[in-house]
C-alpha positions in Angstrom: 11.2 58.1 128.4 13.7 60.7 130.0 16.9 61.0 127.9 19.8 60.9 130.4 22.8 63.0 129.7 21.1 65.3 126.9 22.4 68.8 126.5 20.7 71.9 126.7 22.5 75.2 126.2 20.6 78.7 126.1 22.3 81.3 124.0 21.3 84.8 124.6 22.7 88.3 123.9 22.5 91.0 121.1 24.9 89.3 118.9 23.3 85.7 119.6 21.9 85.2 115.9 24.9 86.6 114.2 27.1 84.6 116.2 25.3 81.3 115.7 24.7 82.0 112.0 28.5 82.0 111.6 29.1 78.7 113.2 26.1 76.5 112.6 25.9 74.5 109.4 22.1 75.3 109.0 20.3 78.5 108.2 19.0 80.3 111.4 17.8 83.6 110.2 14.0 84.1 110.9 12.9 84.9 107.4 14.6 82.0 106.0 14.5 79.0 108.6 12.0 77.3 110.7 11.6 77.6 114.4 13.7 74.3 114.9 16.6 73.3 112.7 19.0 70.3 113.0 22.7 70.7 112.1 26.3 70.4 112.9 29.1 72.2 114.8 32.4 71.5 112.7 36.0 72.5 113.2 38.0 74.3 110.6 38.8 71.1 108.8 35.1 70.3 108.5 35.2 67.5 110.9 32.1 66.8 113.0 32.6 68.1 116.7 29.0 68.0 117.8 25.3 68.1 116.5 22.1 69.7 117.9 18.7 71.0 117.2 18.8 75.0 117.4 15.4 76.2 118.9 14.7 79.8 117.9 12.5 81.8 120.4 10.7 85.0 119.7 12.6 86.9 122.4 15.8 86.5 120.4 17.2 83.6 122.4 18.1 80.1 121.4 18.3 76.7 122.9 20.7 74.1 121.7 19.4 70.6 122.2 21.6 67.6 121.6 20.8 64.0 122.4 24.4 62.7 122.7 27.0 65.6 122.2 28.4 66.6 125.6 27.5 69.9 126.9 31.4 70.3 127.7 32.2 69.8 124.2 29.6 72.0 122.6 30.2 74.8 125.1 34.1 74.6 124.5 33.5 74.7 120.6 31.5 77.9 121.1 33.4 79.8 123.6 36.6 79.2 121.3 35.1 81.7 118.8 33.3 84.4 121.2 35.6 87.2 120.8 34.0 90.6 121.2 30.4 89.3 120.8 27.6 89.9 122.9 26.8 86.3 123.6 25.8 84.5 126.8 25.9 80.7 127.2 23.7 79.2 130.0 23.9 75.5 130.6 20.4 74.1 131.4 21.0 70.5 130.9 20.4 69.8 134.6 18.0 72.4 135.2 15.5 70.9 132.7 14.4 67.5 131.6 14.6 66.0 128.0 12.1 63.3 127.1 11.6 61.1 124.1 8.1 60.7 123.0 7.3 58.1 120.3 4.5 56.5 118.3 0.7 56.7 118.2 0.6 56.9 122.3 2.7 60.1 121.9 0.6 61.6 119.0 -2.5 60.9 121.0 -1.2 62.5 124.1 -0.4 65.6 122.2 -4.0 65.8 120.9 -5.4 65.1 124.4 -3.8 68.2 125.7 -5.0 70.3 122.8 -1.7 70.3 120.9 -1.2 69.0 117.4 2.1 66.9 117.1 4.5 69.3 115.9 5.9 68.4 112.3 9.6 69.0 111.3 10.8 72.4 111.9 8.0 73.3 114.2 8.2 74.3 117.9 5.0 73.7 120.1 4.5 75.0 123.8 3.5 72.0 125.6 2.8 71.7 129.4 5.4 74.3 130.7 8.1 73.1 128.1 8.6 72.8 124.4 8.3 70.0 121.9 9.6 69.3 118.6 10.0 66.5 115.9 13.0 64.5 116.7 15.3 62.8 114.0 13.8 59.5 114.2 10.4 59.4 112.4 7.5 59.3 114.6 9.4 60.6 117.5 9.3 63.8 119.4 11.6 65.6 121.9 10.0 67.4 125.0 12.1 69.8 126.9 10.9 71.5 130.1 11.0 71.8 134.0 11.1 68.6 136.0 7.7 69.1 137.6 6.0 69.4 134.0 7.7 66.3 132.7 5.1 64.0 130.8 5.3 61.2 133.3 2.4 59.2 132.0 4.0 58.5 128.6 4.6 54.7 127.9 8.3 54.0 128.8 10.5 53.1 125.5 13.3 50.7 125.8 16.7 52.2 124.8 17.4 49.2 122.5 14.0 49.9 120.9 14.8 53.4 119.9 18.4 52.6 118.8 17.0 50.0 116.5 14.6 52.5 115.0 17.6 55.1 114.6 19.7 52.6 112.9 17.3 51.1 110.7 16.3 54.8 109.5 20.1 55.1 108.8 20.5 58.1 111.3 23.8 58.4 112.7 24.7 59.4 116.5 27.2 62.2 117.1 29.9 61.9 118.2 29.8 58.1 118.7 29.4 57.0 115.0 30.1 60.3 113.3 32.8 62.3 115.2 35.8 64.5 115.4 37.6 62.2 112.8 34.9 62.2 110.3 33.2 64.3 107.7 29.4 65.0 107.6 29.1 63.4 104.3 30.8 60.2 105.5 27.6 59.9 107.7 25.1 60.9 105.0 24.5 64.1 106.8 25.0 66.5 103.8 21.2 66.6 103.2 19.6 66.5 106.6 22.1 68.8 108.6 23.9 71.2 106.1 22.7 74.2 104.1 24.7 75.1 101.0 22.9 78.5 100.5 23.1 80.1 103.9 26.7 81.6 103.6 29.8 81.2 105.6 30.3 79.2 108.6 33.3 77.4 110.3 34.3 74.4 108.2 32.2 75.6 105.3 35.0 75.5 102.7 35.8 71.9 103.3 32.0 70.9 103.1 31.4 72.7 99.8 34.5 71.5 98.1 33.8 67.9 98.9 30.1 68.4 97.8 31.6 69.6 94.5 33.9 66.9 94.0 31.7 64.2 95.2 34.6 61.8 96.2 34.2 59.9 99.3 36.8 57.2 100.7 34.5 56.0 103.6 30.9 55.8 104.3 28.8 54.9 107.2 26.7 51.7 106.6 24.4 49.6 108.3 25.7 46.1 109.4 23.2 43.3 110.3 23.6 39.6 111.7 20.7 37.3 111.6 22.0 35.4 114.6 24.3 35.8 117.5 25.0 38.4 120.3 25.9 42.0 119.5 29.7 42.5 119.7 31.5 44.9 122.0 32.4 48.1 119.9 34.5 49.3 118.4 35.1 46.1 116.4 36.8 45.5 113.1 34.7 44.5 110.0 36.5 42.2 107.5 35.8 41.0 103.9 37.9 38.7 101.9 40.4 38.5 104.6 41.1 42.1 105.3 39.7 44.8 107.4 37.4 47.0 105.4 35.6 48.8 108.4 35.0 49.7 112.0 31.8 48.7 113.8 30.9 51.7 115.9 27.6 50.7 117.5 25.4 47.5 117.9 22.1 46.6 119.5 19.9 43.5 119.6 17.7 43.1 116.7 15.3 40.1 116.2 17.4 37.0 116.7 20.8 38.7 115.9 21.9 42.4 116.1 22.1 45.7 114.0 24.9 48.4 113.9 26.4 51.1 112.0 30.1 50.9 110.8 32.4 53.3 108.9 33.4 51.4 105.8 36.2 51.9 103.4 34.5 52.3 99.9 37.6 50.9 97.8 37.1 47.2 97.4 34.0 47.0 99.4 31.3 44.7 98.0 27.9 45.3 99.5 26.7 42.2 97.7 28.9 40.0 99.4 28.9 39.0 103.3 31.4 40.4 105.8 32.5 39.1 109.2 33.8 40.2 112.6 37.3 38.6 111.9 39.7 38.1 109.1 39.3 34.5 109.0 35.7 34.4 110.3 32.6 33.2 108.5 30.9 35.9 106.3 27.5 36.2 108.0 27.2 40.0 108.2 25.0 41.8 105.7 26.4 45.3 104.7 23.7 47.9 103.6 24.1 51.5 102.2 22.0 53.8 104.5 21.4 56.3 101.6 22.3 59.9 101.4 19.6 61.1 103.7 20.0 60.7 107.4 
């Protein structure tokens, strides 16, 4: 299905690699990194402003592909640190399409056109565009010209993709992990951050927190066996006090599933929670693990 509102920024210029290397949380140097890398764009305090896959091309240019982080936010973040660098930013979000391909049908489609489904970190030339493995297992992102879009692919329901993402414990940026949050609070320290690449904006905070290992909050999965999905944001309560904030929710089976930022002090994951201080404890709280 086409992903509406996706961000595509092309970065070029003699200093493109050096500039991005000093801003992005992942390694980008060709001899040390794959052609596609997922990571974050932080502020000086280590808070999460945006995320993206960074696609590296052989001509020295890069494309930043983000599902939900707005192009304006990402461009403003980059522009703020271009001083005397030879770096050019072109917004291609409207000029190209971004599609989500999923499941066996997508894998078979790749093979039918003579391309193996790209693995994590791989960039494949596909029908006038490019494809790479997306964050949700068993899904791929295709970007390219409108006329080359894979129109014959089965259409996914948005809720179906969201359910798969939440069940996999993968936070959306910035709706579930954003400017008020640290990467580790969303379990992104393993999937989106390199601790060996060297300096980047916000690194000091990230490294300090990783060394200390102390978090006050953590993004967790919330599940309700019955009932309609609530409007977000919404408070999550346990033992009569608010202990978290529900940031997303989507229909799941007879109930709903969502992700919430939870206070760790006093939280009991073996006890039910509710959407009101005096509500019935019908919500199950589950840790989503360290890998997102």
